[in-house]
C-alpha positions as CSV (number, residue, x, y, z in Angstrom):
1,M,241.4,144.2,227.0
2,R,241.1,142.6,223.6
3,K,241.5,139.1,225.1
4,I,238.8,139.7,227.6
5,V,236.3,140.9,224.9
6,L,237.2,137.9,222.7
7,I,236.7,135.5,225.6
8,F,233.4,137.1,226.5
9,F,232.3,136.9,222.9
10,L,233.2,133.3,222.5
11,L,231.4,132.3,225.7
12,F,228.2,134.0,224.9
13,I,227.7,133.5,221.1
14,S,225.4,130.8,219.8
15,T,227.2,127.6,218.9
16,R,224.7,126.9,216.1
17,L,226.1,127.2,212.6
18,L,223.9,129.1,210.2
19,A,225.4,128.0,206.9
20,L,224.4,125.4,204.3
21,G,226.8,123.9,201.8
22,L,225.9,124.1,198.2
23,G,227.3,121.9,195.4
24,N,227.8,122.7,191.7
25,I,224.9,123.9,189.5
26,E,223.7,121.3,187.0
27,L,222.0,123.0,184.0
28,N,219.2,120.9,182.5
29,S,217.9,123.3,179.8
30,S,219.3,124.6,176.5
31,L,219.4,128.0,174.9
32,N,215.9,129.4,174.3
33,Q,214.3,126.9,176.7
34,A,212.9,127.7,180.2
35,F,215.7,127.8,182.7
36,D,216.0,124.5,184.6
37,A,218.9,123.9,186.9
38,R,219.6,122.0,190.1
39,I,222.0,122.9,192.9
40,E,223.0,120.0,195.3
41,L,222.6,120.6,199.0
42,L,225.6,119.3,200.8
43,S,224.8,117.4,204.0
44,P,221.7,119.2,205.2
45,T,220.0,117.9,208.3
46,P,216.3,117.2,208.4
47,A,215.8,120.3,210.6
48,E,217.6,122.4,208.1
49,I,215.5,121.1,205.2
50,D,212.3,121.8,207.2
51,T,213.3,125.5,207.9
52,L,215.1,126.2,204.6
53,S,213.8,129.2,202.7
54,I,215.2,129.9,199.2
55,R,214.7,133.2,197.3
56,L,216.6,135.5,195.0
57,A,218.9,137.9,196.8
58,D,217.7,141.5,197.3
59,L,219.0,144.5,195.3
60,E,221.4,145.5,198.1
61,A,223.1,142.1,198.0
62,F,223.5,142.4,194.2
63,D,225.0,145.9,194.6
64,R,227.5,144.7,197.3
65,A,228.6,141.9,194.9
66,G,228.9,144.4,192.0
67,I,226.4,142.4,189.9
68,E,223.5,144.0,188.0
69,R,220.1,142.6,189.1
70,V,218.2,142.4,185.8
71,F,214.4,142.3,185.9
72,I,214.2,138.8,184.2
73,L,215.7,137.3,187.4
74,T,212.6,138.1,189.3
75,S,210.7,135.4,187.4
76,L,213.0,132.7,188.8
77,R,211.2,130.3,191.1
78,F,213.1,128.1,193.6
79,E,212.0,124.9,195.3
80,I,213.6,122.2,197.4
81,E,213.6,118.8,195.9
82,I,213.9,116.1,198.5
83,N,215.4,112.8,197.1
84,D,215.2,109.7,199.2
85,S,217.7,107.8,197.1
86,G,220.3,110.6,196.7
87,P,221.2,114.1,197.5
88,D,218.6,116.8,198.0
89,Y,218.6,119.7,195.6
90,I,217.4,123.3,195.1
91,R,215.6,123.5,191.7
C-alpha cells in the first residue's frame, strides 16, 4: 500500500522546485553604523528574480527555530540588487 501511495504522489506532484540558493552574507557596515549586508543569490533564473519576494520571517518561524524575534529586526529592509556583471544579491 505504501508503494502505491508513493507512486501516486510522485506522479501527481509538481516538478517545479520552489527553492533558491543563498550564498554567504557579506557585511559592509561596522559597529554603530546602519546595518548594510549582501547575500549572494546562487544561480537564480530571470523568472525567479521577477517573482522573488524578500521579507523578514514571521514570529511563528522564529519560534520554530528557537530564536527571539527582537523588535529592532522589523526595521530591516530588503531589496534585490541585480548585477549585470556578476552575481545578483539580496541587500
